[in-house]
N, CA, C and O atoms as a DFTB+ gen file, in Angstrom:
304 C
 N C O
     1  1    -104.648      83.025     -41.779
     2  2    -104.784      81.206     -41.912
     3  2    -105.502      80.640     -41.346
     4  3    -105.418      80.432     -40.136
     5  1    -106.633      80.141     -42.285
     6  2    -107.539      79.577     -40.944
     7  2    -107.213      77.842     -40.426
     8  3    -107.047      76.864     -41.155
     9  1    -107.206      77.884     -39.592
    10  2    -107.401      76.640     -38.192
    11  2    -108.605      75.572     -37.971
    12  3    -109.807      75.836     -38.003
    13  1    -108.195      74.705     -37.813
    14  2    -109.267      73.887     -37.494
    15  2    -108.930      72.278     -36.407
    16  3    -108.753      71.158     -36.884
    17  1    -108.926      72.460     -35.629
    18  2    -109.045      71.930     -34.611
    19  2    -109.733      70.339     -34.214
    20  3    -110.737      70.305     -33.503
    21  1    -109.186      69.217     -34.666
    22  2    -109.833      68.170     -34.243
    23  2    -110.204      67.809     -32.831
    24  3    -109.191      67.756     -32.133
    25  1    -111.373      67.528     -32.134
    26  2    -111.211      67.647     -30.661
    27  2    -111.240      66.383     -30.186
    28  3    -111.913      65.440     -30.603
    29  1    -109.859      66.440     -28.570
    30  2    -109.056      65.479     -28.491
    31  2    -109.732      65.117     -27.062
    32  3    -110.783      65.517     -26.560
    33  1    -108.721      64.192     -26.578
    34  2    -109.008      63.292     -24.921
    35  2    -107.489      64.165     -24.292
    36  3    -106.358      63.905     -24.703
    37  1    -107.898      65.511     -22.933
    38  2    -106.645      65.429     -22.422
    39  2    -106.295      65.309     -21.409
    40  3    -106.962      65.854     -20.529
    41  1    -104.858      64.401     -20.960
    42  2    -104.996      64.454     -19.824
    43  2    -103.287      64.928     -19.367
    44  3    -102.293      64.605     -20.018
    45  1    -103.283      65.656     -18.255
    46  2    -102.027      66.317     -17.830
    47  2    -102.617      66.410     -16.258
    48  3    -103.629      65.825     -15.872
    49  1    -101.656      67.379     -15.338
    50  2    -101.879      67.849     -13.946
    51  2    -103.693      68.598     -13.727
    52  3    -104.380      68.581     -12.706
    53  1    -103.918      68.993     -14.639
    54  2    -105.103      69.503     -14.209
    55  2    -106.221      68.630     -14.491
    56  3    -107.366      69.083     -14.511
    57  1    -105.925      67.190     -14.751
    58  2    -107.487      66.193     -15.173
    59  2    -107.153      65.641     -16.361
    60  3    -106.045      65.518     -16.882
    61  1    -108.271      65.310     -16.750
    62  2    -108.648      64.796     -17.687
    63  2    -109.804      64.274     -18.209
    64  3    -110.560      63.511     -17.608
    65  1    -109.972      64.764     -19.542
    66  2    -111.220      65.365     -20.498
    67  2    -111.287      65.290     -21.394
    68  3    -110.327      64.770     -21.963
    69  1    -112.323      65.689     -22.126
    70  2    -112.188      66.041     -23.845
    71  2    -112.453      67.565     -24.194
    72  3    -113.423      68.319     -24.120
    73  1    -111.212      67.657     -24.584
    74  2    -111.291      69.555     -25.356
    75  2    -112.115      69.024     -26.872
    76  3    -111.487      68.287     -27.633
    77  1    -113.178      69.348     -27.135
    78  2    -114.217      69.878     -28.251
    79  2    -114.018      70.516     -29.594
    80  3    -113.555      71.600     -29.240
    81  1    -114.074      70.562     -31.204
    82  2    -113.939      70.785     -31.895
    83  2    -113.405      72.260     -31.719
    84  3    -113.961      72.814     -30.771
    85  1    -112.564      72.976     -32.311
    86  2    -112.621      74.730     -32.716
    87  2    -112.217      74.980     -33.945
    88  3    -111.716      74.162     -34.717
    89  1    -112.423      76.077     -34.138
    90  2    -111.273      76.454     -35.629
    91  2    -111.268      78.125     -34.818
    92  3    -111.620      78.622     -33.749
    93  1    -110.707      78.493     -35.952
    94  2    -110.572      80.192     -35.909
    95  2    -109.587      80.481     -37.211
    96  3    -108.983      79.641     -37.879
    97  1    -109.606      81.882     -37.367
    98  2    -109.441      82.511     -38.036
    99  2    -107.970      83.710     -37.762
   100  3    -108.163      84.725     -37.093
   101  1    -106.679      83.432     -38.321
   102  2    -105.987      84.653     -37.998
   103  2    -105.863      85.113     -39.478
   104  3    -106.258      84.532     -40.489
   105  1    -105.102      86.508     -39.330
   106  2    -105.078      87.765     -40.588
   107  2    -103.852      88.317     -39.862
   108  3    -103.649      88.334     -38.648
   109  1    -103.339      88.612     -40.518
   110  2    -101.639      90.364     -40.147
   111  2    -101.540      90.731     -42.196
   112  3    -101.406      90.165     -43.281
   113  1    -101.756      92.270     -41.459
   114  2    -101.575      92.572     -42.611
   115  2    -100.665      93.370     -42.480
   116  3    -100.514      93.951     -41.405
   117  1     -99.888      93.576     -43.482
   118  2     -97.730      94.022     -43.345
   119  2     -97.278      95.427     -44.309
   120  3     -97.265      95.346     -45.537
   121  1     -96.979      96.481     -43.710
   122  2     -96.208      97.446     -44.395
   123  2     -95.049      97.787     -44.691
   124  3     -94.921      98.870     -44.120
   125  1     -94.190      97.581     -45.176
   126  2     -92.845      97.981     -45.184
   127  2     -92.304      99.392     -46.064
   128  3     -92.254      99.728     -47.247
   129  1     -91.806     100.200     -44.258
   130  2     -91.704     102.148     -45.408
   131  2     -89.908     101.804     -45.635
   132  3     -89.173     101.680     -44.655
   133  1     -89.518     101.712     -46.720
   134  2     -88.251     101.461     -46.730
   135  2     -87.343     102.680     -46.914
   136  3     -86.175     102.447     -47.225
   137  1     -87.682     103.789     -46.780
   138  2     -87.799     105.266     -46.324
   139  2     -87.047     105.085     -44.876
   140  3     -85.960     105.393     -44.387
   141  1     -88.016     104.538     -44.546
   142  2     -87.821     104.835     -42.830
   143  2     -87.588     103.517     -41.840
   144  3     -87.902     103.318     -40.666
   145  1     -87.074     102.915     -42.576
   146  2     -86.495     100.927     -42.297
   147  2     -86.783     100.488     -41.121
   148  3     -86.128      99.989     -40.206
   149  1     -88.237     100.839     -41.344
   150  2     -89.501     100.189     -40.064
   151  2     -90.597      99.311     -41.008
   152  3     -90.312      99.211     -42.201
   153  1     -91.251      98.974     -40.753
   154  2     -93.077      97.371     -41.071
   155  2     -93.720      98.096     -39.907
   156  3     -93.457      98.156     -38.706
   157  1     -94.595      98.592     -40.630
   158  2     -95.867      98.440     -39.493
   159  2     -97.195      97.210     -39.921
   160  3     -97.739      97.008     -41.007
   161  1     -97.403      96.561     -38.605
   162  2     -98.379      95.510     -38.657
   163  2     -99.182      95.641     -38.024
   164  3     -98.917      96.006     -36.878
   165  1    -100.672      95.413     -38.419
   166  2    -101.983      95.117     -37.849
   167  2    -102.011      93.955     -38.803
   168  3    -101.744      93.669     -39.970
   169  1    -102.676      93.209     -37.200
   170  2    -103.465      91.530     -37.137
   171  2    -104.480      90.950     -35.877
   172  3    -104.605      91.593     -34.835
   173  1    -104.909      90.158     -36.023
   174  2    -105.705      89.235     -34.899
   175  2    -105.807      88.329     -35.242
   176  3    -105.740      87.932     -36.406
   177  1    -106.037      87.656     -34.094
   178  2    -106.089      86.053     -33.483
   179  2    -107.108      85.491     -33.391
   180  3    -107.274      85.021     -32.266
   181  1    -108.320      85.220     -34.444
   182  2    -109.145      84.052     -33.931
   183  2    -110.488      85.801     -33.912
   184  3    -111.202      86.498     -33.191
   185  1    -110.052      85.625     -35.119
   186  2    -111.495      87.210     -35.690
   187  2    -112.864      87.047     -35.289
   188  3    -113.476      87.951     -34.721
   189  1    -113.564      85.496     -35.668
   190  2    -114.245      85.623     -35.245
   191  2    -115.096      85.640     -33.997
   192  3    -116.225      86.023     -33.691
   193  1    -114.080      85.065     -33.414
   194  2    -114.255      85.219     -31.602
   195  2    -115.067      84.034     -31.480
   196  3    -116.203      84.075     -31.007
   197  1    -114.433      82.817     -31.957
   198  2    -115.011      81.500     -31.590
   199  2    -114.404      81.044     -30.186
   200  3    -113.329      80.505     -29.924
   201  1    -115.367      81.411     -29.447
   202  2    -114.666      81.009     -27.970
   203  2    -114.755      80.063     -27.413
   204  3    -115.824      79.599     -27.018
   205  1    -113.135      79.324     -27.177
   206  2    -112.477      77.409     -27.035
   207  2    -111.313      77.623     -26.092
   208  3    -110.491      78.519     -25.897
   209  1    -111.677      76.018     -25.415
   210  2    -110.317      76.064     -24.977
   211  2    -109.365      74.896     -25.559
   212  3    -109.795      73.945     -26.211
   213  1    -108.198      75.077     -25.275
   214  2    -107.373      74.670     -25.837
   215  2    -106.253      73.123     -25.210
   216  3    -105.573      72.267     -25.774
   217  1    -106.673      73.534     -23.484
   218  2    -106.710      72.179     -22.581
   219  2    -107.638      72.352     -21.504
   220  3    -108.003      73.269     -20.768
   221  1    -107.964      70.765     -21.736
   222  2    -109.054      70.530     -20.050
   223  2    -108.526      71.380     -19.054
   224  3    -107.419      71.456     -18.521
   225  1    -109.940      72.208     -18.890
   226  2    -109.912      72.867     -17.298
   227  2    -108.934      74.378     -17.102
   228  3    -108.859      75.120     -16.123
   229  1    -108.002      74.499     -18.947
   230  2    -107.349      75.909     -18.925
   231  2    -108.621      76.813     -19.090
   232  3    -109.742      76.311     -19.016
   233  1    -108.370      78.590     -19.387
   234  2    -109.484      79.278     -19.866
   235  2    -109.310      79.459     -21.087
   236  3    -108.250      79.148     -21.629
   237  1    -110.814      80.253     -22.047
   238  2    -111.148      80.039     -22.651
   239  2    -110.957      81.505     -23.517
   240  3    -111.124      82.680     -23.189
   241  1    -110.634      81.014     -24.463
   242  2    -109.451      81.398     -24.921
   243  2    -110.621      82.378     -25.967
   244  3    -111.707      81.828     -26.154
   245  1    -110.387      83.939     -26.702
   246  2    -111.498      84.990     -27.122
   247  2    -110.209      85.405     -28.263
   248  3    -109.071      84.937     -28.289
   249  1    -110.775      86.365     -29.104
   250  2    -110.402      87.067     -30.150
   251  2    -109.443      88.020     -29.222
   252  3    -109.764      88.618     -28.195
   253  1    -107.227      87.963     -30.373
   254  2    -106.974      88.914     -29.527
   255  2    -106.286      89.960     -30.871
   256  3    -105.595      89.379     -31.708
   257  1    -106.539      91.673     -31.035
   258  2    -106.267      91.838     -31.935
   259  2    -104.778      93.209     -31.640
   260  3    -104.413      93.668     -30.558
   261  1    -104.265      93.509     -32.957
   262  2    -102.866      93.988     -31.826
   263  2    -101.769      94.990     -33.263
   264  3    -102.225      94.649     -34.354
   265  1    -101.174      95.503     -33.353
   266  2    -100.643      96.710     -34.144
   267  2     -99.840      97.236     -33.580
   268  3    -100.012      97.927     -32.576
   269  1     -98.318      96.895     -34.386
   270  2     -96.595      96.785     -33.891
   271  2     -96.362      97.710     -35.558
   272  3     -96.887      97.694     -36.671
   273  1     -95.238      98.456     -34.846
   274  2     -94.434      99.413     -35.853
   275  2     -92.674      99.207     -35.476
   276  3     -92.025      99.699     -34.553
   277  1     -92.336      98.487     -36.344
   278  2     -90.307      98.378     -35.842
   279  2     -89.638      99.001     -36.389
   280  3     -90.107      99.329     -37.480
   281  1     -88.979      99.263     -36.247
   282  2     -87.900      99.724     -36.974
   283  2     -86.373      98.776     -37.149
   284  3     -86.507      97.744     -36.493
   285  1     -85.723      98.803     -37.471
   286  2     -84.693      98.564     -37.898
   287  2     -83.024      99.465     -38.082
   288  3     -82.561      99.824     -39.164
   289  1     -82.461      99.638     -36.922
   290  2     -82.045     100.121     -36.570
   291  2     -80.252     100.091     -37.194
   292  3     -79.315     100.842     -36.923
   293  1     -80.334      98.904     -38.090
   294  2     -79.117      98.290     -38.164
   295  2     -79.164      98.894     -39.636
   296  3     -78.114      99.311     -40.125
   297  1     -80.414      98.956     -40.391
   298  2     -79.730      99.748     -42.053
   299  2     -80.550     100.862     -41.711
   300  3     -81.678     101.054     -42.166
   301  1     -79.742     101.848     -40.610
   302  2     -79.442     103.451     -40.778
   303  2     -78.353     103.386     -40.886
   304  3     -77.686     104.409     -41.043
């Protein structure tokens, strides 16, 4: 999914300041192995690595990639 966030003024414990506009693209692909009662997933958040902050004074956020293989033990 694609997300665009309009800039806003942040006010909190870390201070008060402007957070600029930012956008990012998240994607996840899943494949179900019925005979193994499991699902394999790969994906990423912020795939284009648009570095941004979500709170004033907060850390800069970049790309996050992941893979997982989950098993449904109740289906055995």
